[in-house]
N, C-alpha and C positions, 0 to 999 in steps of 0.2 A: 909426166905426172910426178910430183914431189911425194916422197914417202917420209913419214915422221915416226919416230919411235913413241913408245907408250910414255916414257918419261918426258919427251917434248910436248906431248899433248897435255900431261898433267901440269907441266910448268905454264902453259898457255892457259889452262883452266884456272890456275892459282892467280895469274895476272888478271883474268876476267873477273875472278871473285874480289880481287882488290879494287877493281874499277867499280864494280856494283856496290861495295861497301863505301864507296866515295860518291854515291848518287845523292841527289836531293831527297829521295824517298827514304834511304837508310839514314841520312842525317836528321831528317824529321822525327823518324822513329826513335832514334837515340835521344833527342831533346825531349820528346813526349815521355819516354820511359823515365828520364831524370826527373822530370815534373811529377810524374806519379809517385816516384820514390820519395820525393821531398814533401808530399801533400799529406799532412797528418790525418785528415778525414778519410782519405783513400786508404791510408795505412791501417787506421783503426778498424774500418769496414773489412779489410782483407783479413786482419787479425780475428775478427769475430767470425767471419766466413770459415777460416781454418779451424777454430775451436768447434763451430757447429758441424763441420764435415767430419772431424774426429768422433764427436758424439753420435753422429749418424752412422758411422762405421761400427761403433760399439753397440748401439741399438740394433743395428741390422744383425750383428754377430749373435746377441742374445735374443733375437726375435721379438722385440718389442715393438710391434707394428704400429700401435697407436702413437706411441711416443715419437717413433721414427717419422711418422706423417707430419707431426707438429714440427719437428726439427727441420724436415724438408721444406715445410712452408716458410719457416723463418729464413732458411738459406735462400729461397726463391725470392723473397722480399729483400734480403740484403743484396742479392745480385742485382736486382732491379735498381736498388738505390745506387750501387756502384756505377752501374751502366748509365745512369742518368746524369753523372757528373761530366761536364764537358771535356775536361782533360782525358778522362777515360775513353770517351767517344773518339777523340782526336788520336789517342794511342791505338784503339782497335782499328780505326781508319788507316793509320799508318802501317799497322800489320798487314792489313789487307793490300795496301799499295806495294810494300815490299814483296809480298807473296805473288802478287800479280806480275811484278817485274821478274821474279824468279821463274814463274811459269812461262812467261813470254820468252826468256832467254832459253829455257829447256826446249820448249817447242820449236823455236827457231833453230836451234842446234840439231834437233831430231829431223825436222823437216829438210834441213840443208843437207844433212848426211844422206837421207834417202834420195833426195834430188841428185846429189853427186853420184851416187851409186848407179842410179838409172841412166844418168847422162854418160858416165864412163863406160858403161856396158852397153851403150847405144839401145837402151830400152825405150819403152813407150811411156812418157811422162803423163800423158793423159789417162792411161789406165793404171799408172803407178806400177809398172812391171819392169823388171830388169831385163837386159838383152838376153840372158839365158832362158828366162821364162818365155820371152817373145819367140826365140828360136825354136824352142821345144813346144810351142803352142799351149803353154800351161795357162789357160784363161780360168 
Protein backbone atom coordinates (compact mmCIF):
# COMPACT_ATOMS: atom_id res chain seq x y z
CA UNK A 1 0.00 0.00 0.00
CA UNK A 2 1.50 3.31 -1.11
CA UNK A 3 1.44 6.22 1.28
CA UNK A 4 1.11 9.81 0.15
CA UNK A 5 1.85 13.01 1.98
CA UNK A 6 -0.78 15.68 2.47
CA UNK A 7 1.19 17.88 0.06
CA UNK A 8 1.14 15.19 -2.64
CA UNK A 9 -2.63 14.80 -2.28
CA UNK A 10 -3.12 18.58 -2.51
CA UNK A 11 -0.92 18.67 -5.62
CA UNK A 12 -3.08 15.98 -7.24
CA UNK A 13 -6.24 17.89 -6.21
CA UNK A 14 -4.82 20.97 -7.95
CA UNK A 15 -4.20 18.88 -11.08
CA UNK A 16 -7.77 17.57 -10.91
CA UNK A 17 -9.03 21.16 -10.55
CA UNK A 18 -7.10 22.11 -13.70
CA UNK A 19 -8.66 19.18 -15.53
CA UNK A 20 -12.14 20.19 -14.40
CA UNK A 21 -11.56 23.79 -15.46
CA UNK A 22 -10.71 22.46 -18.94
CA UNK A 23 -13.97 20.53 -19.36
CA UNK A 24 -16.69 21.31 -21.87
CA UNK A 25 -19.03 22.28 -18.99
CA UNK A 26 -16.66 24.93 -17.64
CA UNK A 27 -15.85 26.20 -21.11
CA UNK A 28 -19.56 26.66 -21.86
CA UNK A 29 -20.00 28.44 -18.50
CA UNK A 30 -17.20 30.90 -19.34
CA UNK A 31 -18.66 31.64 -22.77
CA UNK A 32 -22.17 32.11 -21.35
CA UNK A 33 -20.86 34.46 -18.66
CA UNK A 34 -19.05 36.50 -21.31
CA UNK A 35 -22.26 36.81 -23.35
CA UNK A 36 -24.16 37.99 -20.28
CA UNK A 37 -21.51 40.59 -19.51
CA UNK A 38 -21.72 41.87 -23.09
CA UNK A 39 -25.53 41.96 -23.21
CA UNK A 40 -26.82 45.51 -22.64
CA UNK A 41 -30.37 44.43 -21.86
CA UNK A 42 -29.21 41.99 -19.18
CA UNK A 43 -26.80 44.53 -17.71
CA UNK A 44 -29.50 47.23 -17.52
CA UNK A 45 -31.88 44.82 -15.80
CA UNK A 46 -29.16 43.77 -13.35
CA UNK A 47 -28.50 47.45 -12.63
CA UNK A 48 -32.19 48.00 -11.89
CA UNK A 49 -32.28 44.92 -9.67
CA UNK A 50 -29.30 46.18 -7.65
CA UNK A 51 -30.93 49.60 -7.29
CA UNK A 52 -34.22 48.10 -6.05
CA UNK A 53 -32.38 45.71 -3.75
CA UNK A 54 -30.64 48.67 -2.09
CA UNK A 55 -33.98 50.46 -1.84
CA UNK A 56 -35.51 47.34 -0.25
CA UNK A 57 -32.73 47.22 2.35
CA UNK A 58 -33.37 50.87 3.23
CA UNK A 59 -37.15 50.42 3.41
CA UNK A 60 -36.75 47.34 5.56
CA UNK A 61 -34.40 49.24 7.88
CA UNK A 62 -36.95 52.05 8.30
CA UNK A 63 -39.81 49.53 8.53
CA UNK A 64 -41.70 50.94 5.55
CA UNK A 65 -43.66 47.72 4.97
CA UNK A 66 -46.07 48.90 2.27
CA UNK A 67 -43.36 50.52 0.19
CA UNK A 68 -41.14 47.47 0.74
CA UNK A 69 -43.86 45.18 -0.63
CA UNK A 70 -44.08 47.30 -3.81
CA UNK A 71 -40.33 47.22 -4.28
CA UNK A 72 -40.27 43.45 -3.71
CA UNK A 73 -42.98 43.07 -6.36
CA UNK A 74 -40.87 45.13 -8.78
CA UNK A 75 -37.85 42.96 -7.98
CA UNK A 76 -39.82 39.79 -8.62
CA UNK A 77 -40.91 41.13 -12.02
CA UNK A 78 -37.35 42.12 -12.92
CA UNK A 79 -36.02 38.70 -11.90
CA UNK A 80 -38.65 37.00 -14.08
CA UNK A 81 -37.72 39.27 -16.98
CA UNK A 82 -34.01 38.48 -16.62
CA UNK A 83 -34.72 34.76 -16.25
CA UNK A 84 -36.76 34.75 -19.45
CA UNK A 85 -33.76 35.85 -21.55
CA UNK A 86 -32.30 32.80 -23.36
CA UNK A 87 -28.65 33.62 -22.59
CA UNK A 88 -29.50 33.87 -18.89
CA UNK A 89 -31.21 30.48 -19.07
CA UNK A 90 -28.12 29.05 -20.78
CA UNK A 91 -25.89 30.59 -18.12
CA UNK A 92 -27.97 29.19 -15.27
CA UNK A 93 -27.97 25.75 -16.92
CA UNK A 94 -24.20 25.95 -17.31
CA UNK A 95 -23.88 26.79 -13.60
CA UNK A 96 -25.98 23.72 -12.79
CA UNK A 97 -23.88 21.54 -15.11
CA UNK A 98 -20.60 22.69 -13.53
CA UNK A 99 -22.04 22.21 -10.04
CA UNK A 100 -23.25 18.72 -10.97
CA UNK A 101 -19.77 17.84 -12.23
CA UNK A 102 -18.19 19.10 -9.00
CA UNK A 103 -20.72 17.14 -6.91
CA UNK A 104 -20.01 14.01 -8.95
CA UNK A 105 -16.26 14.40 -8.42
CA UNK A 106 -16.76 15.02 -4.69
CA UNK A 107 -19.02 12.01 -4.18
CA UNK A 108 -16.73 9.80 -6.28
CA UNK A 109 -13.73 10.77 -4.13
CA UNK A 110 -15.68 10.29 -0.91
CA UNK A 111 -17.10 6.91 -1.94
CA UNK A 112 -13.76 5.68 -3.24
CA UNK A 113 -11.96 6.66 -0.01
CA UNK A 114 -14.62 4.85 2.04
CA UNK A 115 -14.44 1.76 -0.20
CA UNK A 116 -10.62 1.71 0.02
CA UNK A 117 -10.69 1.93 3.81
CA UNK A 118 -13.17 -0.93 4.01
CA UNK A 119 -11.18 -3.02 1.51
CA UNK A 120 -7.80 -2.34 3.16
CA UNK A 121 -9.14 -3.22 6.61
CA UNK A 122 -10.86 -6.34 5.23
CA UNK A 123 -14.23 -4.99 6.21
CA UNK A 124 -17.71 -5.75 4.93
CA UNK A 125 -18.41 -3.66 1.82
CA UNK A 126 -22.07 -4.65 1.71
CA UNK A 127 -22.61 -3.33 5.23
CA UNK A 128 -20.18 -0.43 4.76
CA UNK A 129 -18.18 -1.49 7.81
CA UNK A 130 -14.43 -1.38 8.34
CA UNK A 131 -12.54 -4.52 9.41
CA UNK A 132 -12.19 -3.18 12.92
CA UNK A 133 -15.95 -2.74 13.30
CA UNK A 134 -16.57 -6.22 11.89
CA UNK A 135 -14.01 -7.81 14.25
CA UNK A 136 -15.54 -6.07 17.26
CA UNK A 137 -19.11 -6.83 16.07
CA UNK A 138 -20.11 -3.16 16.02
CA UNK A 139 -23.29 -3.39 13.95
